[in-house]
N, C-alpha and C positions, 0 to 999 in steps of 0.2 A: 466524717467529712472529707471525701477528698475532689479536689478538683480539677474535672476533665475540660478541656477546650474552655473556658470561664465558666463551667457549670457545677455544685456542689452534688456529690454523689454519696449515699449512704458508702462508708466503706466496708461494716460487713456484708451490706447486700453483693459487693463486688469481688467480696472474700469467697462471699458463696458461690457465686457463679464460677468463679476461676475454678473451685477447686471440684465443684459438680460437673466440668467442663472436662478436667483433669481425670477423673476418677470412671466419668462415663465415654470419654476416648479411648482410656486403658482398657476396659471391660468389651467393650464394642468392636476395635480392633482383636484382642486377643479370642473374640467370637471367630470375628470372619477370618483370622490365621488357619485357626483350627479347623475351618471347614472351608480351608480353602481351594478345596478339588470340586464345589459346586459355583464358586468365583472363575475357577480357569479356563477358557477356551482350551481344546486339545491340543493346542503345538504351542503352546505355553510355562513355560518354565516356573517349578515351584515357588524359585524368588520373584518373580515377576509378579505371584500371586500373593506372595506376603507384601509385595510392596502396593499391588492394589489394596488388599485390606487397610492397610495405613490409610489409605488417601481416601477410601469411603468411610472408615471409622469417624475420619475429620471431616468430613463431610455430610456425617448421621449427627455428629455433638454440633458442628454448626450450625445444624436447621433446627435439633432439640434445643440450641441454646437462644437461637434467634425466637422462636415461637414460644417458648417458657417467658423471655423479656417481655418480646408482645404483649401477651395473656395475664401478666401480673404477678408471676410464680416469683418473683424476685423484689416486690412491693412490701415493706414493712407489713402495713395492711393485708396484704394476704396467708404473708409468714402465721400470724396471729391466731387465724383461723382455721381451724381443722378442716370444714367444710366448704370453706369457698379455696382452700389449698387442695383439697380434692376434685372437686368439679374443673379447678384449671390445669389439673395436670390431664384430666381424662380430655379435656378439649386439646391439651394440646396433642395429645397424643391422636386423634383423630387427624389433625392441620397436618401434621410433619409431615406426612407422605407428597402432599402440592409443594410443601419446601423444597425437600428433595428433590422431585422433579425441577425444582425452579433454577437449584444449582447445581441438579446433575453435570450439567454440560461443563461447566469449570473445573471438574476434576477429571475429563473426559470417562464416565462412568454408562453405561447405559443400567440405568434404576430399575428399566421394566422388565431386560433380563435376568438381572436380581433377583427379583419380585417373582419371578416367572419357572425359578431355579427347585427344584423339589428337592435336591440332593441336600439345601443346605438351609432352608425352613430358617432364611436369617432374619426374617423382620419378626416372629414373637419369639425370636429369642432377644432379639435387638431392647425389643419394647419391653421387656420382661429384666434384661438387663441396666436398661434408663432408670422404670420403676424402683428397682431395687437398690440403685445408688441414690435417687432422690428421696426413699424412703431412710436410709441407712446418716444422707448427710442431713437431713433436715430435724429427723431420731438427735441427731447430736448435737445440732444448732440450739434446738427446744433446751436440752439439757447446758447447754452453756448458758443460755438465755435466762435459767433460773439458778445458776449460781453466778451470777454475774459478772461472765468472763465476758462479754462486751460491752456491763455497763459504764459510761464515763462520768466520773468522780469529778462534779462541777462544785467551785467554791465561789461564792456570787460577796461584792463588794456592795452590795446596799439592799435595797427591798425583794426576795425573790421569786414574786408574785409576778412582776412585769417580766421574769424572765424567762417562765414556764409557758406566760400565754396562754391559749384556749383552744386547740386542736383537738381534733377526738381521731383516736386515742391518745392519750397527751404521752408522748414517745419517751418521759422520766418514768411513766408507769412499768412500761412495759421492755424494762431493761434495758434498755440502749442510752440513757442519760440519765443522773444521779445528781440531784442538787444536794452535798452533802455537810455544806453549809452555808451559813450568810453573816458575814463580820461586817463593823463600820469603823472596828481601829484597822490603821496601816500595821500596826506592830505585830500583827498576828501573819502576814505575810512572809513567812521565813522560810527560805525553799525548801534547806534540809526537813522541816518539819512537816511541808505541806507533801514533798515526795515519800515520806514516811507514812502520809496516810492515800496515799493513790492518790493525789490529786489532780487529775489529768488536765482541767483550765480554770481560770479565773475569768467572769463573766463580773466586768463592768456596769452597775444600773448607769443611768441618765444621771439621777441626783445624785449620784457619787462623783460626778466627774468631778467637780467643784474644787474636791479636795483631791483630786488622783496622788497619790504618792509613787512617783515616777519612778525614784531610785529605790524603790523596793519591787515594783514591778520587773523592770530591767535584770533586776537580780532573779529572778523568778523566771522570765522567758528564757535569760542564759541559763539556766537551768532543767532546761529541758521542757516546764510549764507553759499552756497556750496559753496568751488572754487574749480576750474580746472585747470591746464594747457589745451592751445590750443591742443595737441595732444591729451590727454585722453578725452576731450568734442569732439572733432570729433569722435572721437571711439566710444562716448556712443550712439552721436547724429544719426549716421549714420551706423554703424554695419560697418565698415571697419576700414582697419589702412590707418594711416596719408605714402603715402610710400617717400613724399617729408623728413619727417623727421624721418625716421625710421634708426635707428643709424643700425651698421655692426653688432654687437651682440644682434642684440633685441630676436634671438631665444632664448639665454640661460635665458634670463630672461621672456619666456615666461611662463604664468600661464599652460599651459596646451601644450606642445610641444611635453615633455616627459611623454606618456602617460606610466605607470606601466606595469609590464606582466598581470597583474590579467584583467586590461583595455584590453591588446592587446587582450586577449581570450575572453573576451566578447564579442569584437564587432565582432572578426572570428566567435563566435558563433552565433551572432545575421546577419551575412551576409549570411553564409550559409542555416540558416534556413528560413528565409526570402528570399534568390534567390529560393531555393528548392522548395518553397510553390509557387514562384510568378513561375516558369517554368512551373509546371504542371497546373496551370490554365490558363498560357497565352499559353499552347502548341498547342490548336487546329486555337488561332488565328496565331502562328507561320507557320504551316502546309500552311494555305491560304494565306498569305504573301507570302511563295515560292513557291506557285502555280502560283500565280497573277505576281511574278516577272521573270519565269521560260515562262508563256504566256505572257506576254508582251513586251519582250527582249532581244536578243542574251547574252550568258554570264555567268558567274557562281551565283547562288543564294546569296552565303555570299562573302562577300568583307573584306577579311584580308590588317591590313595596321598594319603596325609601328607604334608603340608610344610611347612615356619615361613614366615610372612608378617611381615605389621608388626608392629612392635614382639614380634617373637618368639610372637605367637601363632600356633595352627595351626587349618589351613583343609586339604579333602577335594579334587585335583588332579583335575581331569579330563584323561586321555590316551584317544586308541586304545590298547587293547591288541595290543604289539609283540611280545611275549616269549608264552612258554610259562606256563601257568598255574603249575606247581610250580617255576619260574627262582627264586625266591628260599628256598626248601626247608631249606638252608643258612645262610639268614642276607643280610644288605643286603650286595651289594657295587657297587661301578661296573661302567657297561657296559665291556665289554674289544672291541679293534678284530678282527671275525670273531666273534662271541660267538654260540657254540653252540644260548644259550636265546632269539636273537632266531628268529623263525617266516619263511618266506618272504616271505609277504605286508608282515612287521612292516618289515623290512631295509629293503625298498620306501619304507615309510611312513615310515620315522627319515630316509634319505637325502635324501627329498623333503621331511623336516618337517611330513609332513600329519597323524602321530598327534597335533602338537600345535593342531590347531585347536581339540579340543574348550576348550581353553582359555580360548577367548573370554567361554564362561560363566561361567567362573571372574572374568572382568573383568567380567563382567555385572552378576555375583553383588558384586562391589567388592572382592573379596576380592585378584586381582591388577590391575595396569596393561598396559598393551601393553608399558610403556619401564619397564622396571626390574632389579634384581639377579635372577639363576634362582633360582626359589623351590629350597631343599634340604631333605634329608628330617631328621627331627630326628636321628636316628642318627649323619648326618654332620656334622649341625650341630655336635652337642657333642663331636664328636671334631676339627674342622677347630679349634672353639673352643679346644680345651687347647693346639693345636700352632700356633696363629697368632693372634697377640695383636692385638687388635680387630675380631676375626673378626666378633663382634654387630655390630659397626659397621650392617655394610650391611643389617640387618631395619631404619631408622631411615626407610626408605622403604619402599612398597609394593612386591613381585617384581614382575617383568615375563615377557612372552611372550617377548623379546629385548630388548637390552640392550647397555650400551656394553661390556661382558667380553665377551658372547655373537659382537661383529660385531670383535673385534678378538684375542682370542685362539680356538683350537680347542676342543675340546671339552676338559674337565678328569678327569682320570681316578686323580691323584694328588693328595696334599698341597702336592708342590713348583706343580704347577697352580693348584693352588685359591687358595694363596697370588698368582701371578700374576695370577688374575683380581679378587680381592678388590682389588689394585691400580686398576685398573681401574673395578670398580663403587666405589670409595669417591672415586674421583675425579669419577664421576658423580652421588655424593649430596652432595659438592661443589658442581657446578656445574651441576646439572639444571637445565635451562629449558626453552622451547618450543622451541627452537631445534638445541638441541642432540636434542633429541625425533626432529626431523625428519632430523637426519643418518643417526641409529641406524637409521629405516624405511626411509631410503634404502638404506645399509649392509646393512641386514637383506635388498634386493631381491640384491645381490651372494652372501650367504651361503647365500643359498637355492638360489640359479641353478647356483652354483660346489662344491654342496655341500658346506661346510667347517667342518670340527670335526666332521659327522655322523658318529653308531656305531650 
């Protein structure tokens, strides 16, 4: 678990990204350098062609890396399932050309001229080289997983069941974490013996804190063995907060809960810039959606609904109407799978998240941010706050069109689902920064393309 800008990232996935980037760059640069005559203008030197080959290889590697990250190629869940991995790789290969065209000006490169080059035939060669690179690295990575190369052996002080938690899939079963043993006797904390057993870290269960052997733990820490309490370990491992052990004053001590005025101004500027750009890009799509709604069913095109925003203040959220006009005649209810209230066009709009696009107007108004907890209705907020402690803490930041909970957990339609999503939302509240916002935006591409959690 590597901490980058206050956010915990799986070290194994970072290493895999770097290895694949380095190998892809080397292979692609070699291909382009050997075919440099197809890249060179008539009056350019061979040396200049080699330099351009390196620049183009860096551009293509960056495009593959960003597209792969956005579509989940470096998620542990994707890595463990061959079918999902192959689907993701195929989609990355299909969308990489638009990504290349987007970043090409940074490298002063005419990608379209290269694409039209008959002599180089660089595109199929580069795609083959990249696929070969992924096949090699992923095969070796899986072999390493089976042999426990990446397994972190954990010693638990106390009950190990509280440490494992209940995520799916369980990471200790997937070769990343293994609970080697659990002990209750502090005498077992001998640094030499633990290093001989290749113990990576010690996790202290909550019940064992009262009899904490500080001196023995300090000796272990000085020997290079990592020490975690149960709450910290679960937060790092699952990248969500432990609601059962969250103190009432947790916000006071949260690292990033109180953003500076400069950070707030930067986030607001980023929201304005990106939302304006997105509105310009998706305006034709929004016009088509409005026309389809009008032709499909009677009623307004837009749906206005009261939602709870920053510090509990309410605002009117805009969406494309996806249900019948009498959908809530019996009162507010969560959407269900195959909900009969959803119209034919509405079903498509919800699966593709097109119905969310009018919320960009809420962002321009300052009522929402691009990134933040999902804005809920006052009826559900009152119901959930009565059942889930600390639920109101999610309103400490502006609600967002997408967020950490949305990209890590499917659509919530129950109190238990809302509780799990709150654990992710409060993690974002505690650790929000520009880097985490970018990760969420990239992950949102995967959520939209694969229709994760859509109803």
